[in-house]
C-alpha positions as CSV (number, residue, x, y, z in Angstrom):
1,M,4.7,22.1,-17.1
2,G,7.1,19.1,-16.5
3,E,8.9,20.5,-13.7
4,L,4.9,20.3,-11.8
5,A,4.1,17.3,-13.2
6,S,7.7,16.1,-11.4
7,T,6.3,17.5,-8.2
8,V,3.3,16.7,-7.9
9,A,4.4,12.9,-8.8
10,H,7.0,13.1,-6.0
11,E,4.3,14.7,-3.5
12,V,2.2,11.3,-3.8
13,R,4.5,8.9,-4.0
14,N,6.6,9.9,-1.0
15,P,3.3,9.8,1.0
16,L,1.9,6.6,-0.4
17,N,5.5,4.7,-0.2
18,A,4.8,4.9,3.6
19,I,1.2,3.5,3.1
20,G,2.3,0.3,1.5
21,M,5.6,-0.1,3.5
22,A,3.2,0.1,6.7
23,A,0.7,-2.4,4.8
24,R,3.5,-4.9,4.2
25,R,4.9,-4.4,8.0
26,L,1.5,-5.1,9.1
27,S,0.9,-7.9,6.7
28,R,4.2,-9.5,7.7
29,E,3.8,-8.7,11.7
30,F,0.0,-9.9,11.8
31,T,-0.8,-12.9,9.5
32,T,2.2,-14.9,10.4
33,P,0.3,-18.2,12.4
34,S,2.1,-17.2,15.5
35,S,0.8,-13.3,15.9
36,A,-2.5,-13.8,13.7
37,P,-5.9,-12.9,15.6
38,P,-7.2,-15.9,17.7
39,D,-10.2,-15.7,15.0
40,P,-9.5,-16.9,11.6
41,A,-12.2,-15.1,10.1
42,D,-10.6,-11.9,11.7
43,A,-7.6,-13.1,10.3
44,A,-9.3,-13.2,7.0
45,E,-10.5,-10.0,6.9
46,L,-7.0,-8.2,8.2
47,N,-5.4,-10.5,5.4
48,D,-8.2,-9.0,2.5
49,L,-8.0,-5.7,3.9
50,L,-4.4,-5.3,3.6
51,G,-4.3,-6.8,0.4
52,V,-6.3,-3.9,-1.1
53,V,-4.6,-1.3,0.8
54,E,-1.3,-3.1,-1.2
55,S,-3.3,-3.4,-4.7
56,E,-4.9,-0.1,-4.6
57,T,-0.8,1.5,-3.8
58,R,0.7,0.0,-6.4
59,R,-2.5,0.8,-8.8
60,I,-1.5,4.5,-8.1
61,D,1.8,4.6,-8.5
62,A,0.7,3.1,-11.8
63,I,-1.0,6.1,-12.6
64,V,1.4,8.7,-11.4
65,R,4.2,6.8,-13.5
66,Q,1.3,7.1,-16.7
67,F,0.8,10.6,-15.7
68,L,4.7,11.4,-15.8
69,E,5.4,9.6,-19.3
């Protein structure tokens, strides 16, 4: 059972890590003043959406850690 849990956690964490890294990169590249969308409302929406992606990936990672414990 422990081996199964470890395998499932590994398979969930790999794509989760990629999603989190992509969201952080998008945030860095597209929310800085020089590269932000011209419309401030679009920039704010992009920042909010990327924040949701990042926070939800952290939440799922916490769930996986609890599962393993």
